[in-house]
C-alpha positions in Angstrom: 117.9 86.5 113.7 115.1 84.1 114.3 112.1 85.3 112.3 109.8 84.6 115.3 111.9 87.1 117.4 111.5 90.3 115.4 110.3 92.8 118.0 113.5 94.6 118.8 114.5 97.4 116.4 117.4 96.7 114.1 119.2 99.3 112.0 118.5 97.3 108.8 114.7 97.7 109.5 115.0 101.4 108.5 113.2 102.7 105.4 115.3 105.8 105.5 112.4 108.1 106.6 112.5 109.3 110.2 108.7 109.6 110.5 108.0 106.1 109.1 110.9 104.6 111.0 109.5 106.1 114.2 106.1 104.6 113.5 107.6 101.2 112.6 109.5 101.3 116.0 106.1 102.0 117.8 104.5 99.2 115.8 107.3 96.8 117.0 106.7 97.8 120.6 103.0 97.1 120.2 103.8 93.7 118.5 106.1 92.9 121.4 103.4 93.8 123.9 100.8 91.8 122.0 103.0 88.7 122.0 104.0 89.1 125.7 100.4 89.5 126.8 99.6 86.1 125.3 101.4 84.6 128.3 98.8 86.0 130.7 95.8 84.0 131.6 92.5 84.6 133.2 90.1 87.5 132.7 92.8 90.1 133.3 95.0 88.5 130.6 92.1 88.4 128.2 91.2 92.0 128.8 94.8 93.1 128.3 95.0 91.0 125.1 91.9 92.8 123.7 93.3 96.2 124.8 96.6 95.6 123.0 94.8 94.3 119.9 92.6 97.4 119.8 95.6 99.7 120.2 97.6 97.8 117.6 94.7 98.0 115.1 94.2 101.7 115.7 97.9 102.4 115.3 98.2 100.2 112.2 95.4 102.2 110.6 97.1 105.5 111.4 100.4 104.2 110.1 98.9 102.8 106.9 97.1 106.1 106.2 100.3 108.2 106.6 102.4 105.8 104.5 99.9 105.6 101.7 99.6 109.4 101.6 103.4 109.7 101.3 103.5 107.1 98.6 100.7 108.8 96.6 102.5 112.1 96.9 105.7 110.5 95.5 103.9 108.8 92.7 105.2 105.4 93.9 104.5 103.1 90.9 103.5 100.1 93.1 101.2 102.1 95.3 98.0 100.1 94.6 99.7 96.8 95.3 101.1 98.2 98.5 97.7 99.6 99.5 96.2 96.2 98.9 98.7 94.6 101.2 97.7 97.1 103.9 94.1 96.2 103.4 94.8 92.5 103.8 96.8 93.0 107.0 94.1 95.3 108.4 91.5 92.7 107.7 93.5 90.0 109.4 93.8 92.2 112.6 90.1 93.0 112.4 89.2 89.3 112.2 91.4 88.6 115.2 89.7 91.4 117.1 86.3 90.2 116.2 87.0 86.6 117.2 88.5 87.9 120.5 85.3 89.8 121.1 83.5 86.5 120.8 85.7 84.9 123.4 88.0 83.1 120.9 91.7 84.2 121.4 93.8 83.1 118.5 97.1 84.0 120.1 99.1 81.8 117.8 97.3 83.4 114.9 98.2 86.8 116.1 101.9 85.9 116.5 101.9 84.5 113.0 100.1 87.5 111.5 102.5 90.0 113.2 105.6 88.0 112.3 104.5 87.5 108.7 103.5 91.2 108.4 106.8 92.4 109.8 109.0 90.0 107.8 107.1 90.1 104.5 105.6 93.6 104.4 107.9 95.8 106.4 111.2 94.2 105.6 110.4 93.4 102.0 107.6 95.4 100.5 108.3 98.7 102.4 111.9 98.5 101.2 110.7 98.9 97.6 109.7 102.5 98.2 112.9 103.7 100.0 114.4 105.3 96.9 111.1 106.9 95.8 110.8 108.6 99.2 114.4 109.8 99.0 113.9 111.2 95.5 110.6 112.8 96.5 112.2 114.9 99.4 
């Protein structure tokens, strides 16, 4: 699969936890919406872009909080490194939101951020906790 086309759920995306997989599926839908709205132009397109960015940022925060709580509960040994990655991605989204609020729409930056986050964090870093969550249940 082309790394730039990542927004359709694939079975190998699973982390083996129904709740987290459900949130990851929702995040993929939001990523897809964000990428599609970049094709829209004019004030309506800009407003939609900002709305999707806000929704994505809120949902990412909710997801990160849940995931971190689960990892703490299971005493995941790489918890702090994982949490730092969450902070880094949340800051990138916040920066994109702030620049959009100033009228600068870094649509390519958003696509890159989302693709990198999915391919590096979800498909690599999150896979490191799969066994810990299974053992913790």
